[in-house]
C-alpha positions as YAML, in Angstrom:
chain: A
units: angstrom
residues:
- id: 1
  name: UNK
  ca: [-63.68, 217.80, 99.97]
- id: 2
  name: UNK
  ca: [-63.68, 214.12, 99.54]
- id: 3
  name: UNK
  ca: [-62.60, 211.54, 96.97]
- id: 4
  name: UNK
  ca: [-59.37, 211.31, 94.87]
- id: 5
  name: UNK
  ca: [-58.67, 214.93, 94.91]
- id: 6
  name: UNK
  ca: [-58.79, 215.07, 98.64]
- id: 7
  name: UNK
  ca: [-56.56, 211.87, 98.92]
- id: 8
  name: UNK
  ca: [-54.08, 213.57, 96.49]
- id: 9
  name: UNK
  ca: [-53.89, 216.85, 98.43]
- id: 10
  name: UNK
  ca: [-52.86, 214.80, 101.55]
- id: 11
  name: UNK
  ca: [-49.98, 213.14, 99.71]
- id: 12
  name: UNK
  ca: [-47.13, 215.35, 101.08]
- id: 13
  name: UNK
  ca: [-44.69, 212.45, 100.97]
- id: 14
  name: UNK
  ca: [-44.74, 212.59, 97.02]
- id: 15
  name: UNK
  ca: [-43.49, 216.15, 96.83]
- id: 16
  name: UNK
  ca: [-46.94, 217.65, 97.34]
- id: 17
  name: UNK
  ca: [-48.39, 220.10, 99.89]
- id: 18
  name: UNK
  ca: [-50.90, 219.36, 102.47]
- id: 19
  name: UNK
  ca: [-54.30, 221.18, 102.57]
- id: 20
  name: UNK
  ca: [-53.16, 223.62, 105.31]
- id: 21
  name: UNK
  ca: [-50.08, 224.56, 103.29]
- id: 22
  name: UNK
  ca: [-52.33, 225.08, 100.23]
- id: 23
  name: UNK
  ca: [-54.76, 227.29, 102.22]
- id: 24
  name: UNK
  ca: [-51.78, 229.29, 103.54]
- id: 25
  name: UNK
  ca: [-50.35, 229.80, 99.98]
- id: 26
  name: UNK
  ca: [-53.84, 230.92, 98.74]
- id: 27
  name: UNK
  ca: [-54.09, 233.40, 101.61]
- id: 28
  name: UNK
  ca: [-50.62, 234.74, 100.87]
- id: 29
  name: UNK
  ca: [-51.66, 235.11, 97.20]
- id: 30
  name: UNK
  ca: [-55.03, 236.90, 97.91]
- id: 31
  name: UNK
  ca: [-53.68, 239.14, 100.72]
- id: 32
  name: UNK
  ca: [-50.15, 240.05, 99.50]
- id: 33
  name: UNK
  ca: [-49.60, 240.05, 95.90]
- id: 34
  name: UNK
  ca: [-46.27, 241.54, 94.56]
- id: 35
  name: UNK
  ca: [-46.96, 244.39, 92.18]
- id: 36
  name: UNK
  ca: [-43.97, 244.18, 89.81]
- id: 37
  name: UNK
  ca: [-45.53, 242.13, 86.87]
- id: 38
  name: UNK
  ca: [-49.17, 243.78, 87.47]
- id: 39
  name: UNK
  ca: [-47.71, 247.26, 87.05]
- id: 40
  name: UNK
  ca: [-45.64, 246.32, 84.11]
- id: 41
  name: UNK
  ca: [-48.65, 244.94, 82.29]
- id: 42
  name: UNK
  ca: [-50.64, 248.04, 82.66]
- id: 43
  name: UNK
  ca: [-53.16, 246.32, 84.77]
- id: 44
  name: UNK
  ca: [-52.72, 248.61, 87.93]
- id: 45
  name: UNK
  ca: [-55.51, 251.14, 88.37]
- id: 46
  name: UNK
  ca: [-58.56, 251.92, 90.49]
- id: 47
  name: UNK
  ca: [-58.67, 249.48, 93.55]
- id: 48
  name: UNK
  ca: [-54.88, 248.89, 93.51]
- id: 49
  name: UNK
  ca: [-52.67, 250.10, 96.35]
- id: 50
  name: UNK
  ca: [-49.16, 249.49, 97.47]
- id: 51
  name: UNK
  ca: [-48.61, 249.83, 101.22]
- id: 52
  name: UNK
  ca: [-45.23, 251.57, 102.10]
- id: 53
  name: UNK
  ca: [-42.55, 249.82, 104.05]
- id: 54
  name: UNK
  ca: [-42.22, 251.58, 107.53]
- id: 55
  name: UNK
  ca: [-39.04, 253.54, 108.07]
- id: 56
  name: UNK
  ca: [-36.25, 251.48, 109.48]
- id: 57
  name: UNK
  ca: [-37.75, 248.21, 108.39]
- id: 58
  name: UNK
  ca: [-35.83, 245.63, 106.30]
- id: 59
  name: UNK
  ca: [-36.42, 246.11, 102.59]
- id: 60
  name: UNK
  ca: [-39.09, 243.62, 101.50]
- id: 61
  name: UNK
  ca: [-41.28, 243.43, 98.52]
- id: 62
  name: UNK
  ca: [-44.21, 245.80, 98.82]
- id: 63
  name: UNK
  ca: [-47.58, 244.45, 99.88]
- id: 64
  name: UNK
  ca: [-50.04, 244.94, 96.91]
- id: 65
  name: UNK
  ca: [-53.66, 245.03, 97.40]
- id: 66
  name: UNK
  ca: [-56.30, 244.57, 94.65]
- id: 67
  name: UNK
  ca: [-59.97, 245.03, 95.46]
- id: 68
  name: UNK
  ca: [-62.37, 242.38, 93.88]
- id: 69
  name: UNK
  ca: [-63.29, 244.65, 90.99]
- id: 70
  name: UNK
  ca: [-59.63, 245.45, 90.19]
- id: 71
  name: UNK
  ca: [-58.63, 241.88, 90.33]
- id: 72
  name: UNK
  ca: [-61.44, 240.65, 87.96]
- id: 73
  name: UNK
  ca: [-60.69, 243.60, 85.67]
- id: 74
  name: UNK
  ca: [-57.02, 242.63, 85.43]
- id: 75
  name: UNK
  ca: [-57.87, 238.95, 84.75]
- id: 76
  name: UNK
  ca: [-60.52, 239.81, 82.19]
- id: 77
  name: UNK
  ca: [-58.13, 241.90, 80.11]
- id: 78
  name: UNK
  ca: [-55.22, 239.45, 80.43]
- id: 79
  name: UNK
  ca: [-53.57, 238.58, 77.02]
- id: 80
  name: UNK
  ca: [-53.82, 235.24, 75.23]
- id: 81
  name: UNK
  ca: [-51.48, 232.84, 76.90]
- id: 82
  name: UNK
  ca: [-50.33, 231.67, 73.48]
- id: 83
  name: UNK
  ca: [-50.72, 234.40, 70.77]
- id: 84
  name: UNK
  ca: [-53.04, 233.28, 68.05]
- id: 85
  name: UNK
  ca: [-54.62, 230.52, 70.17]
- id: 86
  name: UNK
  ca: [-57.65, 231.91, 71.84]
- id: 87
  name: UNK
  ca: [-59.51, 230.36, 74.73]
- id: 88
  name: UNK
  ca: [-56.77, 230.78, 77.47]
- id: 89
  name: UNK
  ca: [-55.74, 234.18, 78.85]
- id: 90
  name: UNK
  ca: [-53.41, 234.70, 81.77]
- id: 91
  name: UNK
  ca: [-51.55, 237.22, 83.88]
- id: 92
  name: UNK
  ca: [-48.85, 236.75, 86.39]
- id: 93
  name: UNK
  ca: [-49.91, 238.58, 89.64]
- id: 94
  name: UNK
  ca: [-46.88, 237.81, 91.66]
- id: 95
  name: UNK
  ca: [-43.84, 239.27, 90.02]
- id: 96
  name: UNK
  ca: [-40.81, 237.01, 90.66]
- id: 97
  name: UNK
  ca: [-41.99, 235.49, 93.93]
- id: 98
  name: UNK
  ca: [-41.32, 231.88, 94.79]
- id: 99
  name: UNK
  ca: [-44.89, 231.17, 94.47]
- id: 100
  name: UNK
  ca: [-46.16, 232.21, 90.96]
- id: 101
  name: UNK
  ca: [-49.73, 233.51, 91.22]
- id: 102
  name: UNK
  ca: [-51.68, 233.49, 87.97]
- id: 103
  name: UNK
  ca: [-54.96, 235.02, 87.10]
- id: 104
  name: UNK
  ca: [-56.69, 233.02, 84.37]
- id: 105
  name: UNK
  ca: [-59.64, 233.49, 82.02]
- id: 106
  name: UNK
  ca: [-60.90, 230.67, 79.96]
- id: 107
  name: UNK
  ca: [-63.46, 230.98, 77.28]
- id: 108
  name: UNK
  ca: [-63.16, 227.47, 75.81]
- id: 109
  name: UNK
  ca: [-61.37, 224.13, 76.73]
- id: 110
  name: UNK
  ca: [-57.69, 224.12, 75.86]
- id: 111
  name: UNK
  ca: [-55.00, 221.70, 76.43]
- id: 112
  name: UNK
  ca: [-54.65, 219.23, 79.33]
- id: 113
  name: UNK
  ca: [-51.52, 219.55, 81.56]
- id: 114
  name: UNK
  ca: [-49.14, 218.12, 84.15]
- id: 115
  name: UNK
  ca: [-46.85, 220.21, 86.23]
- id: 116
  name: UNK
  ca: [-43.93, 218.10, 87.75]
- id: 117
  name: UNK
  ca: [-42.48, 220.84, 89.87]
- id: 118
  name: UNK
  ca: [-45.64, 222.69, 91.08]
- id: 119
  name: UNK
  ca: [-48.81, 221.90, 92.95]
- id: 120
  name: UNK
  ca: [-51.71, 224.10, 91.64]
- id: 121
  name: UNK
  ca: [-53.99, 225.72, 94.26]
- id: 122
  name: UNK
  ca: [-57.01, 226.95, 92.50]
- id: 123
  name: UNK
  ca: [-59.73, 229.39, 93.57]
- id: 124
  name: UNK
  ca: [-62.63, 230.19, 91.16]
- id: 125
  name: UNK
  ca: [-63.77, 233.74, 91.00]
- id: 126
  name: UNK
  ca: [-66.45, 233.69, 88.27]
- id: 127
  name: UNK
  ca: [-68.14, 231.42, 85.88]
- id: 128
  name: UNK
  ca: [-68.47, 227.63, 85.74]
- id: 129
  name: UNK
  ca: [-66.99, 224.59, 83.94]
- id: 130
  name: UNK
  ca: [-65.81, 221.07, 84.41]
- id: 131
  name: UNK
  ca: [-62.37, 220.16, 85.93]
- id: 132
  name: UNK
  ca: [-61.08, 216.70, 85.12]
- id: 133
  name: UNK
  ca: [-58.16, 215.44, 87.41]
- id: 134
  name: UNK
  ca: [-56.24, 212.22, 87.43]
- id: 135
  name: UNK
  ca: [-56.21, 209.60, 84.74]
- id: 136
  name: UNK
  ca: [-53.66, 210.17, 81.87]
- id: 137
  name: UNK
  ca: [-53.06, 212.89, 79.36]
- id: 138
  name: UNK
  ca: [-53.94, 212.12, 75.81]
- id: 139
  name: UNK
  ca: [-51.16, 212.86, 73.31]
- id: 140
  name: UNK
  ca: [-49.01, 214.39, 76.11]
- id: 141
  name: UNK
  ca: [-45.91, 216.23, 75.03]
- id: 142
  name: UNK
  ca: [-43.21, 217.97, 77.19]
- id: 143
  name: UNK
  ca: [-43.41, 221.66, 76.23]
- id: 144
  name: UNK
  ca: [-40.61, 222.70, 78.64]
- id: 145
  name: UNK
  ca: [-38.88, 221.02, 81.52]
- id: 146
  name: UNK
  ca: [-41.32, 219.58, 83.89]
- id: 147
  name: UNK
  ca: [-44.36, 220.84, 81.89]
- id: 148
  name: UNK
  ca: [-46.47, 218.33, 79.87]
- id: 149
  name: UNK
  ca: [-49.43, 219.39, 77.65]
- id: 150
  name: UNK
  ca: [-51.99, 217.04, 76.02]
- id: 151
  name: UNK
  ca: [-55.17, 217.07, 73.90]
- id: 152
  name: UNK
  ca: [-57.42, 215.96, 76.84]
- id: 153
  name: UNK
  ca: [-57.55, 213.58, 79.91]
- id: 154
  name: UNK
  ca: [-58.74, 209.94, 79.81]
- id: 155
  name: UNK
  ca: [-59.82, 208.01, 82.90]
- id: 156
  name: UNK
  ca: [-59.94, 211.09, 85.23]
- id: 157
  name: UNK
  ca: [-62.46, 212.25, 87.69]
- id: 158
  name: UNK
  ca: [-64.81, 214.94, 86.32]
- id: 159
  name: UNK
  ca: [-66.37, 217.51, 88.62]
- id: 160
  name: UNK
  ca: [-68.22, 220.64, 88.12]
- id: 161
  name: UNK
  ca: [-66.52, 223.98, 89.20]
- id: 162
  name: UNK
  ca: [-68.10, 227.30, 89.89]
- id: 163
  name: UNK
  ca: [-67.35, 230.58, 91.63]
- id: 164
  name: UNK
  ca: [-66.21, 230.01, 95.18]
- id: 165
  name: UNK
  ca: [-64.80, 226.52, 94.73]
- id: 166
  name: UNK
  ca: [-61.26, 225.66, 95.76]
- id: 167
  name: UNK
  ca: [-59.18, 222.84, 94.54]
- id: 168
  name: UNK
  ca: [-55.62, 221.47, 95.11]
- id: 169
  name: UNK
  ca: [-54.04, 219.58, 92.11]
- id: 170
  name: UNK
  ca: [-50.82, 218.01, 93.36]
- id: 171
  name: UNK
  ca: [-47.68, 218.08, 91.25]
- id: 172
  name: UNK
  ca: [-47.73, 215.23, 88.68]
- id: 173
  name: UNK
  ca: [-51.52, 214.96, 88.53]
- id: 174
  name: UNK
  ca: [-53.04, 215.33, 85.00]
- id: 175
  name: UNK
  ca: [-55.75, 218.09, 84.92]
- id: 176
  name: UNK
  ca: [-57.95, 219.76, 82.26]
- id: 177
  name: UNK
  ca: [-60.86, 222.08, 82.12]
- id: 178
  name: UNK
  ca: [-63.02, 220.04, 79.76]
- id: 179
  name: UNK
  ca: [-65.94, 222.38, 79.59]
- id: 180
  name: UNK
  ca: [-66.44, 226.12, 80.15]
- id: 181
  name: UNK
  ca: [-69.68, 227.90, 80.68]
- id: 182
  name: UNK
  ca: [-70.68, 230.31, 78.03]
- id: 183
  name: UNK
  ca: [-69.87, 233.35, 80.23]
- id: 184
  name: UNK
  ca: [-66.22, 232.04, 80.68]
- id: 185
  name: UNK
  ca: [-64.34, 230.97, 83.86]
- id: 186
  name: UNK
  ca: [-62.07, 233.33, 85.86]
- id: 187
  name: UNK
  ca: [-59.88, 231.90, 88.53]
- id: 188
  name: UNK
  ca: [-56.51, 232.27, 90.37]
- id: 189
  name: UNK
  ca: [-53.87, 229.58, 90.48]
- id: 190
  name: UNK
  ca: [-51.26, 229.62, 93.05]
- id: 191
  name: UNK
  ca: [-48.23, 227.56, 91.94]
- id: 192
  name: UNK
  ca: [-46.75, 226.00, 95.12]
- id: 193
  name: UNK
  ca: [-43.25, 224.53, 94.46]
- id: 194
  name: UNK
  ca: [-43.29, 220.71, 95.10]
- id: 195
  name: UNK
  ca: [-41.15, 219.63, 97.97]
- id: 196
  name: UNK
  ca: [-37.97, 217.73, 96.71]
...
């Protein structure tokens, strides 16, 4: 990975995570998802298993495993993120963990965004599109504390994304999926809390 996204990923001094931390968070998300929210949403099913805690061990959240088919099925059936506004569908996969893990399906470009308190670690499962990072939000409005949404991004770097791609979008960096392939885009985002 080169260019502005790589330089931004190294900027740990600005409340961001380095690439090794991002990969560790992604590994945690892919290997040990907490089952609370996933079960509550009815997405549990074939391919989902909860591994029991050994006798005498400290009580910790259960390890949940989703095989590839179950994970894709859960994300494909995720509800609209904002009811009545199609194009963005999401499902929390991590329960109340300190590192929110979100499964996302996009069928159209939606709003641009900036997260002040979280670095986004993306892994694309299916589909293709265009990710714009950097620049400035157009018509940005704070929708809740630390979360800003806009109409698009101006002056950012556009790059194609497709299945298998990985990206780290540091806290405070505008980003926007400006184009979505006709088949849609499925990906996982791990929300890594920014360092104070």
